[in-house]
C-alpha positions as CSV (number, residue, x, y, z in Angstrom):
1,M,-22.4,-18.9,2.2
2,Y,-18.7,-19.2,1.6
3,D,-15.9,-20.8,3.6
4,V,-13.9,-17.6,3.5
5,I,-14.5,-14.0,2.5
6,V,-11.5,-12.0,1.6
7,I,-12.0,-8.2,1.8
8,G,-9.5,-6.6,-0.6
9,G,-8.3,-7.6,-4.0
10,G,-4.7,-6.6,-3.8
11,T,-1.7,-8.9,-3.8
12,A,-2.3,-10.0,-0.2
13,G,-6.0,-10.8,-0.7
14,L,-5.6,-12.6,-4.0
15,T,-2.7,-14.6,-2.8
16,A,-4.7,-15.7,0.3
17,A,-7.5,-16.7,-2.0
18,I,-5.2,-18.8,-4.2
19,Y,-4.0,-20.8,-1.2
20,L,-7.5,-21.3,0.1
21,L,-8.9,-22.4,-3.2
22,R,-6.1,-24.9,-3.7
23,A,-7.0,-26.3,-0.3
24,G,-10.6,-26.9,-1.5
25,K,-12.3,-23.9,0.2
26,T,-14.9,-21.7,-1.4
27,V,-13.8,-18.1,-1.5
28,L,-15.4,-14.7,-2.2
29,I,-13.2,-11.7,-2.8
30,L,-14.8,-8.3,-2.4
31,E,-12.9,-5.3,-3.9
32,S,-14.2,-1.7,-4.1
33,T,-11.8,-0.4,-6.7
34,A,-9.4,-2.1,-9.2
35,L,-8.0,-5.5,-8.6
36,G,-4.3,-5.4,-7.8
37,G,-4.2,-2.5,-5.4
38,Q,-1.4,0.1,-5.4
39,I,0.9,-1.9,-7.6
40,T,-1.3,-1.2,-10.7
41,A,0.2,2.4,-10.6
42,S,3.7,1.0,-11.2
43,A,4.9,1.1,-14.8
44,R,7.3,-1.7,-14.2
45,I,8.0,-4.1,-11.4
46,E,11.7,-4.7,-10.7
47,N,11.8,-5.8,-7.1
48,F,9.6,-8.9,-7.1
49,P,11.5,-12.2,-7.6
50,G,11.0,-13.6,-11.0
51,L,8.8,-10.8,-12.4
52,Y,11.4,-8.2,-13.6
53,G,10.0,-5.8,-16.1
54,V,6.3,-6.7,-15.7
55,S,3.9,-3.8,-15.4
56,G,1.7,-3.5,-12.3
57,V,-1.4,-3.9,-14.4
58,E,-0.1,-7.0,-16.2
59,Y,0.9,-8.5,-12.8
60,A,-2.6,-7.8,-11.3
61,D,-4.3,-9.3,-14.3
62,K,-2.2,-12.5,-14.0
63,L,-2.9,-12.8,-10.3
64,A,-6.7,-12.3,-10.8
65,D,-6.7,-14.9,-13.6
66,Q,-5.0,-17.4,-11.3
67,V,-7.8,-16.8,-8.8
68,Y,-10.5,-17.3,-11.4
69,R,-8.8,-20.5,-12.7
70,F,-9.1,-22.1,-9.2
71,G,-12.8,-21.2,-9.0
72,G,-12.6,-18.0,-6.9
73,V,-15.5,-15.5,-7.0
74,I,-14.6,-11.8,-7.2
75,E,-17.3,-9.2,-6.7
76,P,-17.0,-5.4,-7.0
77,A,-18.3,-4.1,-3.7
78,E,-17.4,-1.6,-0.9
79,V,-17.7,-3.2,2.5
80,G,-19.4,-1.2,5.2
81,G,-18.7,-3.6,8.1
82,A,-18.6,-7.1,9.4
83,V,-19.9,-8.9,12.5
84,R,-19.8,-12.3,14.0
85,E,-23.1,-14.1,14.2
86,G,-22.7,-17.4,16.1
87,E,-20.1,-19.5,14.3
88,H,-20.2,-17.4,11.2
89,F,-19.3,-13.9,10.1
90,V,-21.7,-11.6,8.2
91,V,-20.2,-9.0,5.8
92,E,-22.4,-6.2,4.6
93,T,-21.7,-3.9,1.7
94,T,-22.6,-0.3,1.5
95,D,-25.3,-1.1,-1.0
96,G,-27.0,-3.5,1.4
97,E,-25.7,-6.9,0.2
98,R,-25.0,-9.4,2.9
99,Y,-22.6,-12.4,2.6
100,Q,-21.7,-15.1,5.2
101,A,-18.5,-17.0,5.8
102,G,-16.8,-19.2,8.3
103,A,-13.7,-17.0,8.3
104,L,-12.6,-13.6,7.2
105,I,-9.3,-12.3,5.8
106,L,-9.0,-8.5,5.9
107,A,-6.6,-7.4,3.2
108,T,-7.9,-3.8,2.8
109,G,-4.4,-2.3,2.3
110,S,-3.4,1.3,2.8
111,V,-3.2,4.3,0.6
112,H,-0.4,6.8,0.3
113,R,-1.5,10.3,1.6
114,H,-1.5,12.8,-1.2
115,L,-0.6,16.4,-1.2
116,G,-3.9,17.4,-2.8
117,L,-2.3,19.1,-5.8
118,E,-4.0,19.6,-9.2
119,R,-2.9,16.8,-11.6
120,E,-1.1,14.9,-8.8
121,E,-2.7,11.6,-9.8
122,T,-2.4,12.0,-13.6
123,L,0.9,13.9,-14.4
124,P,3.8,11.5,-15.3
125,G,6.8,11.9,-13.0
126,I,5.1,11.5,-9.6
127,S,5.6,8.5,-7.4
128,Y,4.9,7.4,-3.9
129,C,7.6,4.7,-3.7
130,A,11.3,5.4,-4.2
131,V,12.1,1.7,-3.9
132,C,9.7,0.8,-6.7
133,D,10.4,3.6,-9.1
134,G,13.7,5.2,-8.2
135,A,15.7,3.4,-10.9
136,F,13.7,5.2,-13.6
137,Y,15.4,8.4,-12.5
138,K,19.0,7.3,-12.5
139,G,21.3,10.3,-13.2
140,R,18.4,12.8,-13.1
141,D,17.2,15.4,-10.6
142,V,14.3,14.6,-8.3
143,A,12.6,15.9,-5.2
144,V,11.2,14.1,-2.1
145,V,8.4,15.6,0.0
146,G,8.1,14.7,3.7
147,G,9.9,14.9,7.0
148,G,9.6,11.4,8.6
149,N,11.6,8.2,8.3
150,A,10.0,7.2,5.0
151,A,10.9,10.5,3.4
152,V,14.5,10.5,4.6
153,Q,15.0,6.9,3.7
154,S,13.6,7.6,0.2
155,A,16.0,10.5,-0.2
156,L,18.9,8.3,0.8
157,A,17.9,5.6,-1.6
158,L,17.5,8.1,-4.4
159,A,20.8,9.7,-3.7
160,E,22.6,6.5,-4.7
161,L,20.9,6.7,-8.1
162,C,20.1,10.3,-9.0
163,R,22.3,13.3,-9.8
164,K,20.6,15.5,-7.3
165,V,17.9,15.0,-4.6
166,T,16.1,17.8,-2.9
167,L,14.2,17.0,0.2
168,V,11.3,19.4,0.7
169,H,9.8,19.7,4.2
170,R,7.3,22.2,5.5
171,R,9.0,22.5,8.9
172,A,12.5,23.3,10.0
173,G,12.8,20.1,12.1
174,F,12.5,16.5,11.0
175,R,10.5,13.7,12.6
176,C,12.9,11.0,11.5
177,E,15.5,9.2,13.5
178,P,18.5,11.3,14.2
179,V,20.9,8.8,12.7
180,L,19.0,8.9,9.4
181,L,19.2,12.7,9.3
182,E,22.9,12.6,9.9
183,R,23.4,10.2,7.0
184,L,21.3,12.5,4.8
185,K,23.3,15.6,5.7
186,K,26.5,13.8,4.7
187,A,25.2,12.9,1.2
188,P,26.9,15.2,-1.2
189,N,24.1,15.3,-3.7
190,V,21.2,16.0,-1.3
191,E,19.9,19.4,-0.6
192,L,17.5,20.2,2.3
193,C,14.7,22.7,1.5
194,T,13.0,23.3,4.8
195,G,10.1,25.7,5.5
196,Y,8.6,25.1,2.0
197,V,5.6,23.3,0.6
198,V,4.8,22.2,-2.9
199,Q,2.3,24.7,-4.2
200,S,1.9,23.4,-7.8
201,L,3.2,21.1,-10.4
202,I,4.8,22.5,-13.6
203,G,4.8,20.6,-16.9
204,E,2.3,19.8,-19.6
205,E,3.0,16.2,-20.7
206,K,5.3,15.3,-17.8
207,L,6.6,16.8,-14.6
208,E,9.3,19.5,-15.3
209,A,9.4,21.6,-12.1
210,L,7.8,22.3,-8.8
211,E,6.6,25.7,-7.6
212,L,7.5,25.9,-3.9
213,R,6.1,28.3,-1.3
214,G,7.7,29.3,2.0
215,G,5.8,32.0,3.8
216,E,5.5,34.9,1.4
217,Q,8.3,33.6,-0.9
218,T,8.0,31.3,-3.9
219,K,10.6,29.6,-6.0
220,T,10.8,27.2,-8.9
221,L,12.6,23.9,-8.5
222,P,13.3,22.0,-11.8
223,V,13.0,18.2,-11.3
224,D,12.3,15.2,-13.4
225,G,10.5,13.3,-10.6
226,L,8.7,13.9,-7.4
227,F,8.5,11.3,-4.7
228,I,5.8,12.0,-2.1
229,A,6.4,10.4,1.4
230,V,3.9,12.0,3.8
231,G,2.6,8.9,5.3
232,Q,0.0,6.2,4.6
233,Q,-3.6,5.8,5.7
234,P,-5.1,2.3,6.3
235,A,-8.6,1.5,5.3
236,N,-9.7,-0.3,8.4
237,E,-12.4,1.9,9.9
238,P,-15.3,-0.4,9.0
239,F,-13.8,-3.1,11.1
240,R,-13.0,-1.1,14.3
241,D,-15.7,-2.9,16.2
242,L,-14.6,-6.4,15.0
243,V,-10.8,-6.4,15.5
244,R,-8.4,-4.3,17.5
245,L,-6.7,-1.5,15.7
246,D,-3.6,0.4,16.9
247,E,-3.4,4.2,17.3
248,A,-2.6,4.7,13.6
249,G,-5.6,2.6,12.5
250,Y,-3.6,-0.5,11.5
251,I,-5.0,-3.9,12.5
252,A,-3.1,-5.4,15.4
253,A,-1.8,-8.6,14.0
254,G,1.7,-10.2,14.0
255,E,3.5,-12.3,11.5
256,D,0.9,-15.1,12.0
257,C,-1.7,-12.6,10.7
258,Q,-4.1,-13.5,13.5
259,T,-6.2,-10.6,14.7
260,S,-7.9,-10.2,18.1
261,E,-11.0,-12.0,16.8
262,P,-10.7,-15.7,16.3
263,G,-11.4,-16.6,12.7
264,V,-10.4,-13.2,11.4
265,F,-7.0,-12.7,9.8
266,A,-5.2,-9.6,8.5
267,A,-2.8,-9.6,5.5
268,G,-0.8,-7.0,3.7
269,D,-0.5,-3.3,4.3
270,C,-3.5,-3.0,6.5
271,R,-1.8,-4.7,9.4
272,Q,1.0,-3.6,11.8
273,K,4.3,-4.3,10.0
274,A,7.7,-2.7,9.4
275,V,8.0,-3.4,5.7
276,R,5.2,-2.8,3.2
277,Q,6.3,-4.2,-0.2
278,L,4.8,-6.3,-2.9
279,V,6.8,-9.4,-1.8
280,T,5.7,-9.0,1.9
281,A,2.1,-8.6,0.8
282,A,2.3,-11.9,-1.0
283,A,3.9,-13.5,2.0
284,D,1.1,-12.3,4.3
285,G,-1.5,-13.6,1.9
286,A,0.1,-17.1,2.0
287,V,0.3,-17.0,5.8
288,A,-3.3,-15.7,6.2
289,G,-4.7,-18.2,3.7
290,L,-3.1,-21.2,5.4
291,A,-4.1,-19.9,8.8
292,A,-7.7,-19.5,7.8
293,N,-7.7,-22.9,6.3
294,A,-6.4,-24.4,9.5
295,Y,-8.9,-22.5,11.5
296,L,-11.8,-23.9,9.5
297,D,-10.4,-27.4,9.5
298,G,-10.1,-27.2,13.3
299,L,-13.8,-26.2,13.6
300,N,-14.8,-29.2,11.5
301,S,-12.6,-31.8,13.1
């Protein structure tokens, strides 16, 4: 029995745990993969205040160590679901373990949709975040894949840094806001490549070019970097019966991180929000941790 169970060991979940532990609460963190979440894929963090140049792995290690120092318990486990039983919540893992807590924090995050290409996850030169990694390609040629707001905004951001940006989109039309598309068309170093998809990645030790296919035609596009912006997918399905989700599968929760179920809070990329960055995940963790602490104190008063 714990005061709070945090589901997810990324920045939001671990930050929430720190705030709760410092308030004297017992906390269990359940994480199915590596601690730290998506940020561990970043070679260097440059947009988090005070942490310039730290690698994602180093940052995650420091965050986890901070949780351990305050007495937090972290268990590797994949959560299959959670239900309310009276005044408590029961969390069940996919291997049959059951844990109880007075409050829950859902910090399951979201994952970038991949293109499904061979070596996509291992070949250096591929990123899913232009804001995070764009500076590494200053003065070089890059490509962006996607047709929505995220892809166009990524291309615009990269156009300020890179020598040339090619936006590859499988359709002729774009799903982005018209004003963004107009800005993109005015950028002198951006080329639109519509009607094409990325068929394969070229390069042995690092990305050197893309093989594009459009109908029966193929062509090679030399690039130093590829930024994939084809959407994100939240990991909230196990909690569909516990809290309300929106049409895209994100948890319906505002800036107070309160979900539709009293005692359950959502933090980080798994909830409805406009900006999904490391710093906003940390902010959510603080808000959710303090809210869960106040909820438990209210029950006991």
